[in-house]
C-alpha positions as CSV (number, residue, x, y, z in Angstrom):
1,X,-8.0,-3.8,10.5
2,X,-10.5,-6.8,8.5
3,X,-9.0,-5.8,5.0
4,X,-5.0,-6.6,5.7
5,X,-6.9,-9.7,7.6
6,X,-8.7,-10.5,5.0
7,X,-5.9,-10.2,2.2
8,X,-3.8,-12.6,3.8
9,X,-6.0,-14.9,4.4
10,X,-6.4,-14.8,0.8
11,X,-2.8,-15.3,-0.2
12,X,-3.1,-18.8,0.8
13,X,-5.3,-19.1,-2.7
14,X,-3.1,-19.6,-5.3
15,X,-4.8,-18.1,-8.4
16,X,-3.1,-14.6,-10.2
17,X,-6.8,-12.4,-9.8
18,X,-5.3,-12.6,-5.9
19,X,-2.1,-10.8,-6.5
20,X,-4.2,-8.3,-8.7
21,X,-6.2,-7.5,-5.6
22,X,-3.5,-7.2,-3.7
23,X,-1.4,-4.5,-5.8
24,X,-4.6,-2.8,-6.4
25,X,-5.1,-2.7,-2.3
26,X,-1.9,-1.8,-1.8
27,X,-2.1,1.4,-4.3
28,X,-5.0,2.4,-1.9
29,X,-3.2,2.3,0.9
30,X,-0.3,4.6,-0.3
31,X,-2.7,7.2,-1.6
32,X,-3.6,7.1,1.5
33,X,-1.6,7.2,3.3
34,X,-0.4,10.5,0.7
35,X,-3.0,12.1,1.9
36,X,-2.6,11.6,5.5
37,X,0.6,13.2,5.0
38,X,-1.6,15.7,3.0
39,X,-4.1,16.5,5.7
40,X,-1.2,16.4,8.8
41,X,1.2,19.8,6.2
42,X,-2.7,21.2,6.3
43,X,-3.0,21.2,10.2
44,X,1.0,21.8,11.3
45,X,1.1,24.8,8.3
46,X,-2.7,26.3,9.8
47,X,-1.7,25.7,13.8
48,X,2.3,26.9,12.8
49,X,4.1,24.1,13.8
50,X,6.8,22.0,11.9
51,X,5.2,19.6,9.2
52,X,8.8,18.8,7.6
53,X,9.2,15.8,9.5
54,X,6.2,14.3,10.1
55,X,5.1,14.3,6.2
56,X,8.1,13.7,4.5
57,X,7.6,10.5,6.4
58,X,4.1,10.2,5.8
59,X,5.2,10.7,2.1
60,X,7.9,8.0,2.5
61,X,5.6,5.4,4.1
62,X,2.7,6.1,0.8
63,X,5.6,5.9,-1.5
64,X,7.5,2.9,-0.2
65,X,3.8,0.6,0.3
66,X,3.1,1.4,-3.5
67,X,6.5,0.4,-4.5
68,X,6.2,-3.2,-2.9
69,X,2.9,-3.4,-5.3
70,X,5.2,-4.5,-7.9
71,X,6.8,-7.6,-5.5
72,X,4.1,-9.6,-7.2
73,X,5.6,-8.8,-10.4
74,X,8.5,-11.5,-9.3
75,X,8.9,-14.7,-11.3
76,X,8.3,-16.9,-8.3
77,X,4.8,-14.8,-7.2
78,X,4.1,-15.8,-10.8
79,X,4.7,-19.3,-10.5
80,X,3.3,-20.1,-7.1
81,X,-0.3,-18.0,-8.8
82,X,-1.4,-19.4,-12.0
83,X,-3.7,-17.7,-13.8
84,X,-6.1,-20.8,-13.8
85,X,-6.5,-23.0,-10.6
């Protein structure tokens, strides 16, 4: 919980490396979703329970989290966060 809160506070600093940090963190958060999906899949298979719905939801969350890093390539964001301050 403290990492996203710190990242939200950093968004008020108009400096391009803040965007790069956000992009890396969003990709890492997406990978974390995918790892959780894989662990859920393994646990459900081992228990003989259905796994498709829960695993697919986690996979989609992971993919969308990683794709949300693309928002930082938009022109508005690049204008708001210049490379130098």
